N, C-alpha and C positions, 0 to 999 in steps of 0.2 A: 230277568237274567236268563233268557232262553236263547236257543239257537234259532237262526233264520231258516225258514223253509226255503230250500234252494230255488223253487219256482217263484215263490213270493219275492225273494230277494232280486231275482232277475227282472221280474215285472216292475219292481219299484225303481230299479236303476234305469230301465229302458223307457218307462213312461211315468216319470215323476210328476207330470201334470195331470194324470188321470184322477178320477174321483176315487175317494176311499172305498174299500170293499163294502159290500152290503151288510157285513157283520157289524159295522159301526166302529171298527178299529182300523188302525193304519196298516196292519200287517196281514191278518188271517183272512183268507177267502171264506165264503159262506160255508163251504163244506167242512171247514175246520173250526168254525166259530162257536159251536155249541156242544152239548153233550154233558153227561154226568161227571166227567173228569176235569172240567174246566177249572174248578176251584183247586183241585189237586195240582194242576199244572201251574197255577198262578203263584208268582213270588212277589206280587205287588206290595203286599203289606210289609214283608221283610225288606223290601227294597228301599224303605225309608232311609236306611243307613247309607245308601249311595245316591239319594235324590240330588243333593248338592253337587256331588261328583259328576253325575250324568249331565246336569245343566252346564257345568264347566266344559265337559268333553264336547257337548253339542255346540257350544259357542266357538271353541277352538276349531272344530271341524268346519263349521259354516264360514268362519273367517277365512280359513285356508281355501275352501271351495271358491269363495269370492275372489281372493287374491290370484288364484290360478285360472280364473275366467270360466270355471265350471258352472257356477251359479251367478246370475246377474246381481250386481251390488245392491240394487233396490230391493230385490227379493230377499237377499241376505239380511238387509236391514229389517224387513217385515218379520222374518223368522226370529231374528235376535230380539226384537221388541216383544214378540210373543213369548219368548223364553223368559224375559224379564217379568212379564205379567204372570206367567206360570210360577216362577220362583216366589213372587209376592203372595200368590194365593196359597202356596204350600202343597206339600205332598198329599195332604188329606183331601184336597179339592181336585185331584186328578180324576179323569174318567176311568172307567173299568178297563182292565187290560191284563194280559198275561204277566207283564212286568212293567217296571218303571219306564223302560225305554219306549215300549209300545204306547204306554199311557201318555208320556210327554209328547211323542210324535203326533198322536191323535189330538191332543190338546192344541198343538201348534196348527194342525190342519183345521181344527174347529175355528181358530181365530183368523188364520190367514187365507184359508181356502186351499184348493188343490196344490198351489205352489208351495205350501208348507211341507209337502212330501219331498221336496227337493233337498231338504236337510239330511236325508238319509242316503243321498247319492254317494257312491264310491265307498260305502262301508257296510258292514254287517253288524247285527247285534253281537256276533261272536267277538269281534275285535273291540266293539264298543264296551261290552260288559267287562272284558279283561282290563281295559283301560280304566274304567270306573273303579274296579276293585283295587287296582294298584294306587290310584289317586287317593282313595279313602284310606287305604292301609298305611300309606306313608305317614299320615297324621297320627294314627294309632301307635306306630312304632316310635315316632319322635316323642309322643307323650309318655310312652314307657321309658324311653331313654331319660327324659327329664326326671321321672320318678326315681330311677336308679341313682341319678346324681344327687337328688335330695337325700336319699337314704345313705349314700356314701358320705355325704357331708355330715349327717347326723352321727354316723359311726366314728368319723374322724374327730368331731368336736368332743364327743364323750370320751373317746380314747385319750385325747390330749389331756383330759382332766384326771385320768386314772393310770398314768404311765407307771406309777409305783404302787398301785393298789394290787396287792398279792391276792390271788384266788386259786382254788384248786383246778387243775386240768384233769380231764377224764379220757380214758379209753375204755370201751365196753361199759361205759357208765360207772366205772370203778375209779377211785382216786389213783392218778397216775404220776403226774409231776406238777409241782407248783408253777404257775404262770402269773400273768397280770391281766386285769380287765382290759387294758389297752391292747395287749397282744391278742387276746381272745377276740375283741371287736374288730381289730384290723384283719383277722382271718376272714371275716365276712365281707369286709370292704374289698379284699382281694377277689373274693368270689363274685361280688356284685360288679366289680370293674370288668371282669371277663364277660358278665352278662351284658353290660353296656356295650362292649366291643361286638358281641354277637348280634345285638340289635342293630347297631350301626352297619355292620357287615350285611345283614339281611336287608336293611334299607337300601343299600347300594344296588342290590339286585332287584328289589321291588321297583326302584325308581327308573324304570325303562318303559317306554311307551310301545304298546302293541298296535296303536291306532293306525289304520291304513292297510292292515293285513286283510281286511274284509273277512269273508267267511273262513278262509284259510289259504286261498290261492291268489291273493292279491287282487288287483283291479286294473281294468284297461284305462281308467281315467288318469290324467296327469296330476296325481296328488303329490303333495310335498309332506312326507311323513316326518321329516326333521322339523318342519315348521310347526306342526301340531304338537310335537314333543316339546319344542321350545316354549310355545304358548302355555302349555300345561305344567311347565317347570320340571319336566323329566330331563335326566342327564343324557339321554339318547334313546335309541329304539331297540326293541327286540327284532332283529333284522329279518330272519327267516319268517315268512308270513304264516306258515303252518305252525311253527313253534310259538309265534306271537299269539295266535288265537287259542291254541290248545293248552299251553303251559300253565300249570298251577303249582309248580314246585316252589315258587316264591311263597305261596300260602303255607306249604308244609314247613319250609325253612323258618318262616315267621312264627308259626305255631310252636315249633320245636324250641326256638329261642325263648319264647314266652314261657313255655313249660319248664325250661331249664332255669330261668329266672325264678319262677314260682317254686321250684324245688330248693333253690338257695334260700328263699324266704321261709320255706317250710322248716328247714333245719334251724334257722335263727329263731323262729317262733317256738319250735319244740324246746330248744335250749332255754329260752326265757321262761317258758312254762315250767320246766323242771327246776330252774333256779328259783323261781317264785315259790314252788312247792317246798324247796329246801330252806326258804326264808333268807336267802342271801341277796335277793333283789325284790323290790316292790314296784309293781306297775302303777302308773298314775290312774286315778279314778276315771279319767277320760278314756282310758283304754282298757277298762275293766267293767264288769257287771256284777250283779248280785243275784241271789236266789229269790224266787217268788214266795218261798216258804221258810227258808233258812236265813234269817236276817244277818247272821254273822259272816256269811260267805262273801268273799271277794274273788271273783273268777276271771281268768285271763281270756275272756270270750273272743275279743278281737283277734288275738293270736291263734286261737283255735280255728277261727274262720280263715285266717291267713293260711294256716296249715291245710285247711280243707280245699282252698282254691287250687293248690298244687294238683290234687287229684283231678279236678275239672280240667285243668290245663293239660295235664298228661293225657287225659282221655281225648281232648280235642286234637292234640298232635297225632295221636294214634288213629283217631277217626279220620282225620284229613288224609293221612298216608294210606289208610285202608280204602278210602273212597277212590283215591287216585290209582291204586294198584291195579294194573292190568287194563286200564282204559285204552282203547285204540285211539290213534290220531284220527280226526283232528278235534271235532267237538262232539260231546255227548251230553245229554241232558242231566246226567248225574252231577255235572259240574255246578248246576244251579244250587246244589246243597253244600258246596265246598267252602263258602266264605262267610256267610252271615254269622255263624257261630265263632269264627276266628275273630271277627270284630268284637263280639260279645266277650270272649275270653280275654282279649287284649284289654278291654276296659276293666274286667275283674282283676287281672294281674296288676295293672297300673294302680288300682285302688288299694290292693293288698300291699303293694310296695310302699305307698304313702302311709298306710296304717302302721306297717312295721317300722318305718322311719320315725313316726311320731312316738311309738311305744319306746323305742330305744332312746330318743331324745329326752323323754320325760321320766324314765325309770330312775329309781333311787337304789344305788348299790350300797349295801351295808358293809362298809369296809372292815368293821370289827368282826362280823360274822364270817366274812370271806377269809380274813387272816387266820381265824381259828380253824376254818375248814381246810385251809391250804396244806396243812401238815398231816391231815388225817390219812390213815392207811399207809403210814411210812412212805409218803409220797416223795420224800427226798432220797430214797434208796438209790436211785440211778446216779444222783450227784455224788453219793459216797463211793459207789463203784467206779465212777469216772475219776474221783480223787485217788483211789488206790491204783488205778491203771496209770495215772500220771506219775505215781510214786514208783513205778517200775514193774508192778504185777501185770501178767497177761490179763486182758479184760475179762476173759471167761473165768479165770480164777477169782478175780475181784467180784464178779457176778455171783459166784458160788458162795463166797464169804457173806455178802450182803443178803443173799437169799436165805442163808442159814440164820442170820441175825433177825431177818424179818419174821421168823416164826416166834420170836420172843419179844420183839419191840412192840410196845402198846402205845396207843394214841396219847395216853396221859404221861408217858415217860418224859423226864427232863432230858435236855441234850446230853448232860453228863451221864445219865443212866443209859441212854441209847448208845452213846459212844462206848460205854463199858461192855455192852452186849455185842457190839461190832468187834471189839477187841477179843472177846471170848470166842467169837466165831472164827476170827482170823487165826487164833492159836489152834483151834480144832482142824481147820482146813490146811494151814501151812506149817503148823508147829512153831510159828513165830508170832510175837506180839505185833500190834499195829505200828508201834514205834519203829519197827524195822523198815517201814515204808513211808508212813506219814505221821505227823504229830497228832496227839489227842485233840489239841485245840483246833487243828484244821478239820478234823472229823466233826467236832461239835459245830463248827461254822457251816460245814456242808449240810448238816442236819437242819439248819434254820431255813425255812422256806424263802424268806427275803434274800438271804445270802445265796441260796441256790439259784434264784432267778437272776440275781446280779451277775453270777458267774457265767450265765448263758448269753454271751455277747456276740455269738456268731451272727452273720448277716441274716436278718429276718427273725432273730431270736427275741426272747422276752425281756432281756436286760434293758433298762431305761435308755441307754445310749443307742442300742440297736433299734428300739421302738421309735426313737426320735428320727432316725433315718427313714423308717417306714412311714411315719407321719408326713415327712416332707415329700416322699415319693408319692404317697397317696394324694396329697394336695395337688401336686403337679399333674397327676393323672386326671384328677377331677377337672382341673382347669382346662386341660387339653381337650377332654371330651365335651366340656361345656362350650368351648369355642367351636368344635365340630357341629354340635347341635345348633348353635346360633347361626352358623354359616348355612346349614341346610334350611333352616326356617327363613332366613333372609332371602335365600334363593327362591323359595316357594312364594314368599310375599312379593318379590320383584316380578316373578312370572305372572302372578295374579293381577298386579297393577298393569303390566304390559297387555295382558288379555283384555282387561277392562278398557284400556285406551283404544285397542283395536276395535272392540265392539262399538265404542262411542263414535267411531268414524262412520259406521253404517247406520246406527240408530238415530 
């Protein structure tokens, strides 16, 4: 994943039939072939991640060169056959080189002879590696999209079972207002839906081909950039050749979208860890662990690791942006370090998403414990204040009455006792009894967590009928995104089949 030496690139294009350099590689002249920094410069081991991508890019480029009459069809067939042999042997059998691109080209020349060097005509490793990165990253993004859809389906499935399961809602980790398990879970489905959209948006910008930009200034050969883009399944090209070779903003965007997804998952993991600690949810043994010394322990280890992945993903996004900050156009060797770890974090975030989905799908929500906790901390206070406001009091006055009552209402109070304390507070604040505004029975009803939830039927609220609308909308959104994912994968599969068919014409 290195830059082309300008002189070496010129030599390769001008004399593709010459013998390889004395160094034994396809690119570097003897002057640059040795020294103590060779291993530091090499990315060959890390390039295993783009080995398959490079072979696909090589094939598309060679097919295009043959179609354009730049390379003889017979020579193209020999090169393409050599690429098949190299693929069968695997990355581990490549000869030494600075990167996978050089190693593959050297391996082709070893098999074909000097004509193998014609495969690099009209391109640079600069546009080649940029294309390989995008080719590989597309699959990582689609895999992450699929994982978010699985997680969203799990959230919707569990939510549909708990539309009337009352639970405490928190702000600042303090009891705030009662809600339902369904309403809570759908809040994360909404976040993951946006994560899905961000990944699909990033995919759209990743799925553009830089191939044909050469080092950065284009090429005098009559190449067809749109044809190679088509053969590789890209939706188009990055048109400006300097931008095509140099740009890595798509890496930063992808890393940021993955980090945002990981942050959503981290919040879900933290909640489930806290709820597990409170005894209102129990994680499946499959998503838990135990202590090596304390046999009674059941620990939410998978969720703790899910939470930890967010730190790695945020670090990767920050690191990618930091690496790119201030780089001059067009190619700089710093870029060699810009993508391998993005592939790695994409895999980690995808796995964390799958784990979170499994933990949600298999968790056991203790409905009795949740109902008991739902009214703690006078969590229905806002409902009482709303009721008084509906009865004609200014909301701020109603707020003052309920705040005064909250100082005396205890968790163990019956609805009758709590209503009496609200009545006493109303007399102190307004000089009038509650009955001047609302009935005692209505106050008692508002104090009940289930009734409080049922009253909150505004769009997106926790009332069962509002949740039913949310469930329907979530299901429709998942289906729409699933169709988009399938369409992208079908397009890539069709392009791969078309490329194979074109290769078969020459081999």
